[in-house]
Steps between C-alpha positions, in 0.01 A plus 500: 500500500570132451767509771260672742230238434755221534600614850136570597391155386788331681431702819136389493610143440733509802230631736198314362596151608289202610321687778395802294433324170296230672293754693601369842682823599215723380256286696686532829639854468209686339179300442484403868445873581206539262447840340794654688726247333446691175625821668800304622582397145514865390745577782708196411513602131646843580769343718582230244546762225735716711705216651524314167642815342756537781615138486565487126666843509734385777602198298560704187711760675714260703533236220530215749451125433411435865243690703734498806717788386199711414325433832805599707554810284150640556443368854835558667698247701263427789156526335656319206568193713135484606367557151738243353386240754132576430551463125691174539222358721242619248676362194529153645158502668311605186707263288376222727144630461527482124602135515208435735269698269588270211393206715165662580446594136556147370285358779204736437505463121574130459460346845859378508721502811628851591853360509480426125461867407763602751756259350429622145538873584818438702664327206395771253625777735842331522528461124385856423745654746783359290421776243642854517309790661367649177349166397347464848343848470356404160344187651355703784337756275364265233204361697374834635291613198318165498422537871356848445277364222357219710448714813300753291277219361448348845421837656242591234337156529487521882340846505236411240402168661469612863224314677502715814490873571814684616338533845462123528851442368641752750360293786662181363833671417547629855479144631818402315779412743797740474800569720486879428321735744340755257500614136761778548762281671420222251565733202832622634599146602415370154723757328777451755490124450502517122774761484710278727422218257590698189782721624792267432405404146364851417835659585686240289245554220543881521875452466442338159380843374763775491254782436367603843192668358398190305554280806301735728209524254495121471476464880231770520289342226550155647381622841185650351441176307524297818236721663263457206544120497441469874193724468352281225584184697331640809183587305489152344539325836267740681228438246531122555608501862216262594653236270882534509602551864574131563744467205877556507480644148178712483562639150560153367167391642316783324685433171400132515139602567504714182650228281728194549711634210543840671569314825781305333635823347488663845680199646782538248530874573499445878772240461699754299452771763607259777808425296562872447501584867679182600786578261518860618513406870758223480708681231532814714562294815787299350643807321529667840775254602651360179655634180256440213774368276657265755437125524402550865193698385359194323578264786339740752195533276430127513555479877289807588207404277497144640491640855211724386319194363528326838367810681203535259306219669372757752227577242419792268200658680679487835807667355293783342300551820779501757836546328394779264362729770813443716721595204275803445571632849873432469496671162420837658876546549552469125213739423660763723834456321334532157295806596823670602695361202447802264683718753785254520520466121521877456796506735666219305445674171 
């Protein structure tokens, strides 16, 4: 059971990065559609559970240290090229978003320049990536339980201190600017984006577990956990939508309103989640091209993360709003490959 929970916790940690843990993704993908956003979360949860199970099972069966081999195995030569390109674009793009997210976090909490947080997280990502994959997975999973604890507290507080009715909040929520056309497309796009984000590291993580059943259960449980966390985040933000819409980090705003101590605790957790996803993205990106044991891996790590730091000056909210939805649409190719993957795996077996 411990191994199942370890994979589930790490899978949640990979997916729940700066956008999700801060509440910015929930705000744009679900809260902006009011009551129907809640329906969208249910749909997303089902898809997360299934696709998480498939990803970790693929990694366990193929025992690969790079997602590339797995992607081409389940997708075929031609679709594999497209999926590989989408994942590479996603890994780097979201890695950049995490560096930008650290800048926004430091700025909102302490009023310091966004570049300060970005520099700090870039340095920590580089240093952490010098560890082996099992240590990286341990780092990724360690912050997740703390995040769950804080989100539960924030959600309960928000629901019990609502100052408006749900009808009034619905009117405000639907005024939130979003690049998605409706709740159904938004839900699919959200899953597609996040699976594209987590696919590379999830496959590598699944390969660290030789028992396919344990790996699959970990992915399934992790997917369900992601749905629950997003649901709680949505409820917290929806209950306070009249207060938090102008903030890059909505959950951090609510936590600070409850207590400065809880706000500081939330800040530390968010920084950890940003680090989690940043490590996952850049680690999988560099592992796609370089041998993990070679000196070139470490040199490439420094160069790629520094390039990501330079690109992060676009800004966190802009990246979540525009880049994430674009990745979501491109990620449909990967979703198709994963839905068909069980058939491919049976043939391989």
